[in-house]
Residue, then its C-alpha position, 0 to 999 in steps of 0.5 A: x045950090x042945086x037950082x043955081x048951078x047950070x046944066x054941066x056947070x061946076x060946083x065947088x064946095x070948100x071949108x069942109x071938115x074931112x071925114x063924115x061931113x065930106x062923105x054926107x055932102x058927096x052923097x047928098x049931091x051925087x044923089x041929086x044929079x051931080x058927079x064928084x069930079x075931085x076931092x082935095x084935102x089939106x090937114x083936116x079941111x077938104x074941098x069938093x068939086x062937082x059937075x051937074x049932069 
């Protein structure tokens, strides 16, 4: 996904279980040049929206 996302492009990851899974994924992508712009949660499900810097 990192290679396929253009500079300043948006990456949306959905269907994630809120909690440890979202934290782990957010940490992984922010350490690879993405900025977490938004997190939405409904019950136990989450969506993360990143911008590639």
